[in-house]
C-alpha positions as a printed NumPy array, in Angstrom:
array([[ 23.323, -23.268,   0.375],
       [ 23.589, -19.44 ,   0.883],
       [ 23.608, -18.774,  -3.07 ],
       [ 20.393, -21.365,  -3.402],
       [ 19.044, -19.189,  -0.537],
       [ 19.592, -15.885,  -2.141],
       [ 18.015, -17.736,  -5.584],
       [ 15.242, -18.043,  -4.15 ],
       [ 14.511, -14.843,  -2.805],
       [ 15.465, -13.281,  -6.22 ],
       [ 12.79 , -15.538,  -7.567],
       [ 10.459, -14.609,  -4.748],
       [ 10.902, -10.699,  -5.591],
       [ 10.332, -11.748,  -9.535],
       [  6.903, -13.124,  -8.668],
       [  6.351, -10.181,  -5.884],
       [  7.232,  -7.848,  -9.03 ],
       [  4.807,  -9.577, -11.452],
       [  2.119,  -9.178,  -8.994],
       [  2.966,  -5.753,  -8.114],
       [  2.29 ,  -4.434, -11.42 ],
       [ -0.68 ,  -6.603, -12.535],
       [ -2.702,  -5.801,  -9.397],
       [ -2.012,  -2.254,  -9.352],
       [ -2.873,  -2.173, -12.951],
       [ -5.483,  -4.45 , -13.386],
       [ -6.693,  -5.326, -10.102],
       [-10.336,  -5.822,  -9.274],
       [-11.48 ,  -2.448,  -7.266],
       [-15.393,  -2.07 ,  -5.671],
       [-18.071,  -0.914,  -7.16 ],
       [-19.088,   1.779,  -5.103],
       [-16.718,   3.267,  -2.351],
       [-18.502,   6.495,   0.186],
       [-15.598,   9.137,  -1.027],
       [-13.229,   9.465,  -3.695],
       [-12.979,   7.343,  -6.859],
       [-12.761,   3.471,  -6.278],
       [ -9.328,   2.614,  -8.188],
       [ -7.652,   4.432,  -5.073],
       [ -8.794,   0.826,  -3.288],
       [ -6.066,  -0.854,  -5.172],
       [ -3.878,   0.303,  -2.586],
       [ -5.097,  -2.516,  -0.729],
       [ -2.764,  -4.704,  -2.624],
       [  0.004,  -2.183,  -1.897],
       [ -0.723,  -0.467,   1.704],
       [ -1.866,  -3.364,   3.565],
       [  0.723,  -5.921,   2.992],
       [  3.184,  -3.511,   3.824],
       [  1.074,  -3.187,   7.381],
       [  1.346,  -6.315,   8.3  ],
       [  4.561,  -6.998,   7.425],
       [  5.538,  -4.212,   9.99 ],
       [  3.44 ,  -5.84 ,  12.856],
       [  5.629,  -9.207,  11.505],
       [  8.78 ,  -7.604,  12.167],
       [  8.365,  -6.145,  15.701],
       [  6.609,  -9.057,  16.68 ],
       [  9.703, -10.931,  15.845],
       [ 11.709,  -8.107,  17.251],
       [  9.793,  -8.917,  20.593],
       [ 10.029, -12.057,  20.737],
       [ 14.011, -11.766,  20.066],
       [ 14.068,  -9.272,  23.135],
       [ 12.179, -11.477,  25.514],
       [ 14.459, -14.205,  24.727],
       [ 17.31 , -12.143,  25.47 ],
       [ 16.136, -11.113,  28.543],
       [ 15.224, -14.653,  29.64 ],
       [ 18.175, -16.551,  28.185],
       [ 21.397, -13.899,  28.11 ],
       [ 22.203, -15.11 ,  24.671],
       [ 23.202, -12.801,  22.529],
       [ 21.995, -14.485,  19.236],
       [ 18.42 , -13.316,  20.497],
       [ 19.704,  -9.585,  20.813],
       [ 20.842,  -9.637,  17.175],
       [ 17.505, -11.2  ,  16.086],
       [ 15.626,  -8.541,  17.732],
       [ 17.817,  -6.132,  16.831],
       [ 17.284,  -6.767,  12.855],
       [ 13.876,  -7.316,  13.24 ],
       [ 12.96 ,  -3.439,  14.708],
       [ 15.07 ,  -2.027,  12.34 ],
       [ 13.343,  -4.044,   9.67 ],
       [ 10.002,  -2.725,  11.461],
       [ 11.068,   1.04 ,  11.441],
       [ 11.904,   1.044,   7.95 ],
       [  8.414,  -0.721,   6.819],
       [  6.354,   1.411,   9.418],
       [  7.665,   4.468,   7.765],
       [  6.425,   2.954,   4.609],
       [  2.944,   1.756,   5.987],
       [  2.758,   5.504,   6.999],
       [  3.449,   7.127,   3.701],
       [  1.379,   4.896,   1.831],
       [ -1.55 ,   4.938,   3.841],
       [ -1.083,   9.081,   3.97 ],
       [ -1.547,   8.938,   0.076],
       [ -4.337,   6.743,   0.176],
       [ -6.382,   8.486,   2.552],
       [ -6.036,  11.186,   1.088],
       [ -8.48 ,  10.464,  -1.649],
       [-10.401,   7.764,   0.151],
       [-10.578,   9.968,   3.33 ],
       [-10.444,  13.22 ,   2.045],
       [ -7.372,  14.245,   3.802],
       [ -3.659,  12.45 ,   3.93 ],
       [ -3.743,  12.571,   7.936],
       [ -7.117,  12.678,   9.729],
       [ -6.034,  11.216,  13.618],
       [ -7.913,   8.162,  12.812],
       [ -7.513,   5.684,  15.844],
       [ -5.447,   3.346,  13.949],
       [ -3.306,   5.638,  11.918],
       [ -2.737,   7.478,  15.422],
       [ -1.99 ,   4.087,  16.668],
       [  0.411,   3.298,  14.205],
       [  2.218,   6.609,  14.287],
       [  2.544,   5.962,  18.053],
       [  3.92 ,   2.527,  17.412],
       [  6.428,   3.361,  15.163],
       [  7.545,   6.431,  17.34 ],
       [  8.432,   4.101,  20.231],
       [ 10.333,   1.62 ,  18.468],
       [ 12.506,   4.946,  16.899],
       [ 12.746,   5.656,  20.739],
       [ 14.175,   2.189,  20.736],
       [ 17.084,   3.068,  18.349],
       [ 17.796,   6.339,  20.512],
       [ 18.12 ,   4.779,  23.627],
       [ 20.254,   2.275,  22.182],
       [ 22.654,   4.508,  20.46 ],
       [ 22.718,   6.579,  23.835],
       [ 24.067,   4.179,  26.388],
       [ 27.645,   3.693,  25.544],
       [ 28.367,   0.699,  27.825],
       [ 28.461,  -2.622,  25.672],
       [ 27.211,  -4.561,  28.671],
       [ 24.076,  -2.375,  29.894],
       [ 23.3  ,  -1.379,  26.213],
       [ 21.431,  -4.691,  25.164],
       [ 19.662,  -5.109,  28.495],
       [ 18.235,  -1.648,  28.328],
       [ 17.283,  -2.087,  25.163],
       [ 16.008,  -5.414,  24.868],
       [ 14.148,  -3.994,  28.   ],
       [ 12.684,  -0.984,  26.233],
       [ 11.476,  -3.1  ,  23.023],
       [  9.318,  -5.394,  24.887],
       [  7.84 ,  -2.08 ,  26.532],
       [  7.38 ,  -0.772,  23.137],
       [  5.455,  -3.769,  22.036],
       [  1.933,  -2.559,  23.754],
       [  1.632,   0.107,  21.22 ],
       [  1.356,  -3.114,  18.858],
       [ -1.772,  -4.871,  20.206],
       [ -3.189,  -0.904,  20.768],
       [ -3.068,   0.299,  17.133],
       [ -4.525,  -3.303,  16.129],
       [ -7.286,  -3.706,  18.257],
       [ -8.045,  -0.064,  18.598],
       [-10.559,   0.141,  15.183],
       [-12.769,  -2.333,  16.738],
       [-13.58 ,  -0.372,  20.07 ],
       [-13.47 ,   3.345,  19.021],
       [-15.146,   4.713,  15.478],
       [-12.53 ,   4.481,  12.83 ],
       [-12.44 ,   5.259,   9.082],
       [-10.329,   2.053,   8.982],
       [-12.221,  -0.903,   8.004],
       [-11.976,  -4.096,   9.822],
       [-11.361,  -7.372,   9.245],
       [-15.417,  -8.485,   8.168],
       [-15.757,  -5.534,   6.111],
       [-12.34 ,  -6.216,   4.467],
       [-13.533,  -9.596,   4.082],
       [-16.255,  -8.416,   2.002],
       [-14.371,  -7.001,  -0.906],
       [-12.359,  -9.797,  -0.675],
       [-14.946, -12.517,  -1.284],
       [-14.386, -12.622,  -5.434],
       [-11.788, -15.025,  -6.496],
       [ -9.534, -12.935,  -8.45 ],
       [ -9.54 , -10.434,  -5.417],
       [ -9.048, -12.579,  -3.129],
       [ -6.413, -14.412,  -4.738],
       [ -4.352, -11.531,  -5.64 ],
       [ -4.27 , -10.219,  -2.265],
       [ -3.895, -13.505,  -0.758],
       [ -0.829, -13.817,  -3.134],
       [  0.621, -10.008,  -2.316],
       [  0.323, -10.909,   1.25 ],
       [  2.417, -13.947,   1.135],
       [  5.284, -12.743,  -1.014],
       [  5.643,  -9.764,   1.011],
       [  5.407, -11.239,   4.394],
       [  7.847, -14.132,   2.878],
       [ 10.214, -11.72 ,   1.467],
       [ 10.562,  -9.842,   4.593],
       [ 11.075, -13.05 ,   7.362],
       [ 13.617, -14.011,   4.726],
       [ 15.448, -11.169,   5.194],
       [ 15.239, -10.685,   8.577],
       [ 16.295, -14.102,   9.286],
       [ 19.806, -14.012,   6.356],
       [ 20.869, -11.16 ,   8.254],
       [ 20.364, -12.008,  11.684],
       [ 22.277, -15.404,  10.522],
       [ 25.254, -13.16 ,   8.344],
       [ 24.34 , -14.856,   5.496],
       [ 23.855, -11.705,   3.38 ],
       [ 26.194,  -9.706,   0.841],
       [ 25.442,  -7.691,  -2.342],
       [ 21.846,  -8.134,  -2.437],
       [ 20.307,  -4.986,  -2.954],
       [ 20.314,  -6.008,  -6.962],
       [ 17.385,  -8.393,  -5.978],
       [ 15.225,  -5.062,  -5.853],
       [ 15.462,  -4.681,  -9.515],
       [ 12.683,  -6.59 , -10.696],
       [ 10.479,  -4.601,  -7.955],
       [ 11.905,  -1.144,  -9.188],
       [ 11.574,  -1.845, -12.868],
       [  7.452,  -3.131, -12.36 ],
       [  7.052,  -0.164, -10.343],
       [  8.452,   2.345, -12.581],
       [  6.314,   0.771, -15.476],
       [  3.343,   1.104, -13.659],
       [  4.513,   5.064, -13.084],
       [  5.05 ,   4.915, -16.69 ],
       [  1.398,   4.135, -17.749],
       [ -0.089,   5.53 , -15.181],
       [  0.828,   9.245, -14.629],
       [  0.199,  10.838, -18.257],
       [ -3.357,  10.504, -18.138],
       [ -3.109,  11.521, -14.126],
       [ -0.889,  14.307, -15.479],
       [ -3.453,  15.079, -18.51 ],
       [ -5.001,  18.881, -18.866],
       [ -8.614,  18.927, -17.195],
       [ -9.608,  21.69 , -19.687],
       [-12.193,  20.824, -22.383],
       [-10.197,  22.827, -25.091],
       [ -7.063,  20.902, -25.   ],
       [ -8.697,  17.787, -27.34 ],
       [ -8.237,  15.052, -25.191],
       [ -8.807,  15.989, -20.781],
       [ -9.446,  14.312, -17.682],
       [-12.716,  14.812, -15.91 ],
       [-14.543,  13.312, -12.835],
       [-17.715,  11.439, -13.333],
       [-20.635,  12.702, -11.011],
       [-23.298,  11.172, -12.064],
       [-25.344,   9.59 , -14.748],
       [-27.236,   7.036, -16.616],
       [-26.801,   4.073, -18.98 ],
       [-29.146,   2.376, -21.663],
       [-27.168,   1.477, -24.102],
       [-25.298,   4.638, -24.097],
       [-24.015,   6.721, -21.329],
       [-25.196,  10.303, -20.349],
       [-23.246,  11.653, -17.68 ],
       [-22.697,  14.725, -15.563],
       [-19.206,  15.414, -15.354],
       [-16.677,  18.203, -13.659],
       [-13.896,  19.47 , -15.95 ],
       [-11.896,  22.401, -15.406],
       [-14.192,  23.418, -12.69 ],
       [-17.219,  23.439, -14.886],
       [-19.984,  20.949, -15.413],
       [-20.875,  19.431, -18.802],
       [-23.365,  17.351, -19.897],
       [-21.406,  14.471, -22.042],
       [-22.743,  11.668, -23.923],
       [-20.931,   8.241, -25.177],
       [-21.98 ,   5.833, -27.043],
       [-18.887,   3.444, -26.856],
       [-17.446,   0.653, -25.149],
       [-18.246,   1.052, -21.334],
       [-15.029,   1.726, -19.937],
       [-15.947,  -0.293, -16.516],
       [-17.772,  -3.249, -16.178],
       [-20.5  ,  -4.493, -14.757],
       [-22.106,  -0.845, -15.649],
       [-24.269,  -1.005, -12.894],
       [-24.812,  -2.188,  -9.667],
       [-27.154,  -2.496,  -6.66 ],
       [-25.956,  -1.95 ,  -3.247],
       [-28.066,  -1.226,   0.045],
       [-31.141,  -1.33 ,  -2.278],
       [-30.252,   1.365,  -4.429],
       [-28.776,   0.975,  -8.172],
       [-25.24 ,   2.823,  -8.769],
       [-23.371,   3.492, -12.144],
       [-20.144,   1.859, -11.372],
       [-18.704,   4.852, -13.275],
       [-19.789,   7.097, -10.546],
       [-16.582,   9.267,  -9.078],
       [-14.372,   7.522, -11.788],
       [-11.686,  10.295, -13.276],
       [-11.728,   9.446, -17.064],
       [ -9.898,  10.453, -19.844],
       [-11.866,  12.23 , -22.604],
       [-11.464,  12.341, -26.262],
       [-14.47 ,  14.316, -27.834],
       [-16.413,  17.455, -29.449],
       [-17.315,  20.019, -27.036],
       [-20.395,  22.465, -27.833],
       [-20.917,  24.938, -25.099],
       [-21.904,  22.721, -21.718],
       [-22.314,  19.809, -23.996],
       [-19.849,  16.805, -24.748],
       [-19.711,  14.574, -27.752],
       [-17.267,  11.673, -26.663],
       [-15.838,   9.357, -28.976],
       [-13.565,   7.561, -26.293],
       [-13.484,   7.534, -22.559],
       [-10.698,   5.223, -20.493],
       [-10.607,   5.024, -16.857],
       [ -7.726,   6.704, -15.063],
       [ -6.198,   4.663, -12.247],
       [ -5.836,   6.806,  -9.175],
       [ -2.247,   8.363,  -9.052],
       [ -1.537,   7.302,  -5.576],
       [ -1.726,   3.405,  -6.578],
       [  1.496,   4.004,  -8.769],
       [  3.297,   5.892,  -6.356],
       [  2.383,   3.662,  -3.657],
       [  4.102,   0.508,  -6.115],
       [  6.892,   2.76 ,  -6.294],
       [  7.283,   3.327,  -2.268],
       [  6.846,   0.021,  -1.713],
       [  9.947,  -0.8  ,  -4.498],
       [ 11.97 ,   1.274,  -2.594],
       [ 11.045,  -0.149,   1.091],
       [ 12.232,  -3.307,  -0.111],
       [ 15.523,  -2.016,  -1.664],
       [ 15.649,  -0.202,   1.834],
       [ 15.174,  -3.795,   3.336],
       [ 18.065,  -5.295,   1.167],
       [ 20.412,  -2.662,   1.895],
       [ 19.58 ,  -2.625,   5.999],
       [ 20.761,  -6.453,   5.587],
       [ 23.5  ,  -6.245,   3.652],
       [ 25.206,  -4.152,   6.572],
       [ 23.528,  -5.947,   9.23 ],
       [ 24.019,  -9.531,   7.367],
       [ 27.619,  -9.187,   5.827]])
C-alpha cells in the first residue's frame, strides 16, 4: 500500500512539473498592469499556490494541536508538529517568491504591505513555536506548552488573510484576482497548479504523520528538471546586453502605436530610441481597451531586439518577448521547496 501511495505521489509531482514548466513559459498574463513588466504576473502560477498551501499546513497544525489539547493523544501532537514544520518551509518560500515578484510589480522587494507584513508575523510566530518546543526539556510538559502556543500562533493567520480587505493594500483581493482568472486557459492552469501543489503538501504531511515515508527525495527530480529547463530558456535573454551596439540587445518598450507595423519608443542602455518593426507581433492581441482607453499590449515589456541602429533610430528585424527573470527563479525556488518538504518527510516519517 505504501508503494502505491508513493507511486501516486510521484505521478502527482510529474504532473506538477509539466504544469510548472508550461505555466511559467507559456501561461497567460494580464495585458495591462499598473507597474513593471506584465510577464511578472506569471508568478501567480507559482507564488499564490505556495501561499495557500502555507495556510493549509498551518491550519492542519492548528487542528492537530487543538485535538491534542482536548483529547491528549500523542498522534495529534505529531500531526500538529509535522504540519507546522511544513508550514514554516512553505512560509519561507512564500516570503521569498513574493519579494521577487514585488520587486518588479510593486517597485521594491519589501513594501510593508499589510498582507506581506501579516505573513511575516505569521511565519515568525510559528518559528517561535520551534524555539519553545526545543527549549522545554521535560518530555511530559513539552507537548502541552508547544501545542498551546501553536493554537495561539494561529491567530496570525486570519489576520494576514483578512487585513487587505480592511486596510489599503498592494495585494489584490480575491474579486480582483478573479477578473484575471476569467479566461479558460488562465483559470485551468491556475486551478490545476493550486490542486497539485496543495494535494502534494497534504499527501506529504499525512505520509510523514503516519510514518510511511522513506527515501522520497528523488520524487523532486521532475520538478527540479522542469525548473532548470525554465531557467535555461529564460535567463539568457534576461542576461543579454542592453547596449544597442551589441547586435542583439534587450530594451523596454515605453510607448508606441501599431498600424500594420510597430513604431515604438524603447529604452536601451540608458538612452531612448525610436524603433520600427514590421514583422510578426511578439504578443497578441496587439491592442486592448481598458477603462475606456486603448493600450498597446507591448508597452512595459522587455524585448530582445535584433536590427540596425542609426543614431536614435532602430530598424528591427526581430522582436522577441523576454519573460521576467523572477518567474524562472521562483520556479526553481518552488522545486527546492518541494525537495525540502520531501527531506522533512523522510526525517519525520521514517
